[in-house]
N, C-alpha and C positions, 0 to 999 in steps of 0.2 A: 355703183362705185362706193367703196367704203370710205369712212372718214380718214383712215390711215393712208389709203392710196391718194386721196386728195391732198393731204398734208405732205406726203412724199413727193407728189407732183409739184407742189408749191416750192419745196426745197430744191428740186431739180431746176425749176425755172429761175429761182434765186441764184443758183450756181452759174447758170448760163449767162444771166444778166451781169454778174460780177466779171466773168471772163470777157464778155463783150465790151464792158466799160473799160477794162484794162487794155484790150487789143484793138477795139474799133472794127472787129471782123464779124462776119455773119456767123450764126450759131452752128451751121452744118459743119461737122468735123472739128469744131473748135476745141473741145476737150482734149482730143488726141494731140492736136498741134501744141497746145499749152503744156500738156504733160511731157511731150518730147523736148520742148524748149527748156522746161524746168530741169529735166534729167541731164540735158547736155550743157546746162549753165548759160543758155542763150535767151532767157526770158526777156531781158532788157531789149533785145532786138525785135521782139513782138509787140512791145508796148506802143500804144497809139500816141504819136507825137502831138496830135491836135488836142490831146487831153492835158497837156502840160507835162512837167517833169514829175515822175513817180520816184519817191525814195525807194531804193532797191529792196530793202527789207520789207517795206509795206507792200510793194507790188508782189513780192514772192509769197508773203503770208496770204494776201488776198487771192492769189492764184491757187494756193493750196486749199483754201476754204472753198473757192469756186469749184475746184476739181472734186473735193469731197462731196459737195452738194449735188454735183451733176453726174455722179456715178451711174453707170447703166443699171446696176442692180439696186432696186428701191430699198431693199433691206440694209444695204451698206451705206445709204445716205444718212447723215447725222440728223438728229432731231434739232429743232431750233430751240436749244436749251439756254438757260442763263449762262452756261459756260461759253457757248458760241457768242452770245451777246457780249460777254466780257472780253473775248478775243477781239471782237470788232471794236470794242472800246479802246483796247490797247493800241490798235492800229491808228485810231484817231489821235491818241496821245503821241505816238511815234511820229505822226505826220506833223503835228504842231510844234514839237520841240525835239531836237535830236536826242537820241538815247545815248547816255554815256557809254563809250565802247566797252568798259569793264563790266557792264551789266549784261553784255551779250555772251552767250555760250560760244566758244571758239569753234565748236563742231556745227551747231545748228545756225549760228548767227541770228539767234532770237533771244529776247529777254529771258533770263533764267528765273524760274519759279522755285527751284530747289537746288541752289548752288552747292556743289561739293568739291572739296579740294582733293586732288589725286596725288599720288606719290611724286609726280613731277613738279608739284608746287603750283600748278595752274588750277583754276576753278572752272568747272564744267556743269552743265545741267545734268542732274543725276540720270535721267532717262537716256540722254544721248551717250553718256559715258558707259552706262550699263550695256546699251546696244553695241557700242564699240568693243567692249570687253567680251560680251557674250558671243560676238562673231569670231572669237578665237584670237584676237589681237592681245598682246601683252606689252605694247609699246605706247609711248606718249603720243596723243594726237598732235601735239604742238612741236615736239622735238624729234619724234620718231625713235627715241632711245628706249631701251627696255625699262619698264617700270620696276622699281625695287619690290613693290607689293601692289596688290589690287584693292587695298582698303580705301574707302572714301570717308572723308571727314566733312560734316556739314559746315558751311561757311555762313554762320548765323549773322555776322556783322554785314556781310554783303546782302544777304536776304532781306534784312531790316532796311538797309539803304535803298534797295530796289523797291520794297513795299512803300517806303516813305515817298520815293520819287513818283511812283504810280498814283499815290493818293493826292498828290499836289495838283492843283488846277493848272 
């Protein structure tokens, strides 16, 4: 067994443990169940009530990380990188203190890292809005009205406010 396969096996196990902690269910078939629940918007129905209340955004992000880590193809599993550790740290912050709603992307419902203002006047995470527009849509995700243009403007003030909030204990 190579070091890479051992590391990837550990990542898989980590993902399954996350999913089991969220749901209280056995590992067999759990990834598929959680994936279906996420896609249908029913993740909260799968959460283990004996584990206490999960903030919805924290549970969703944890489920996404668990699913990434427990992917069937070892090459598709993430590395346990500083970026993943940072994401887990954000979850800890989100659980301890509520995230101001205007820090959340209206599309992803996650804290924005690169907030951009669209022609509708709303601010979105760049990646989410790019995917929205690249899928052929030319309407506002918030109002469903046609956008006057597809230009994005960085929202530096909001980005700095988010960074400041994230850095505070």
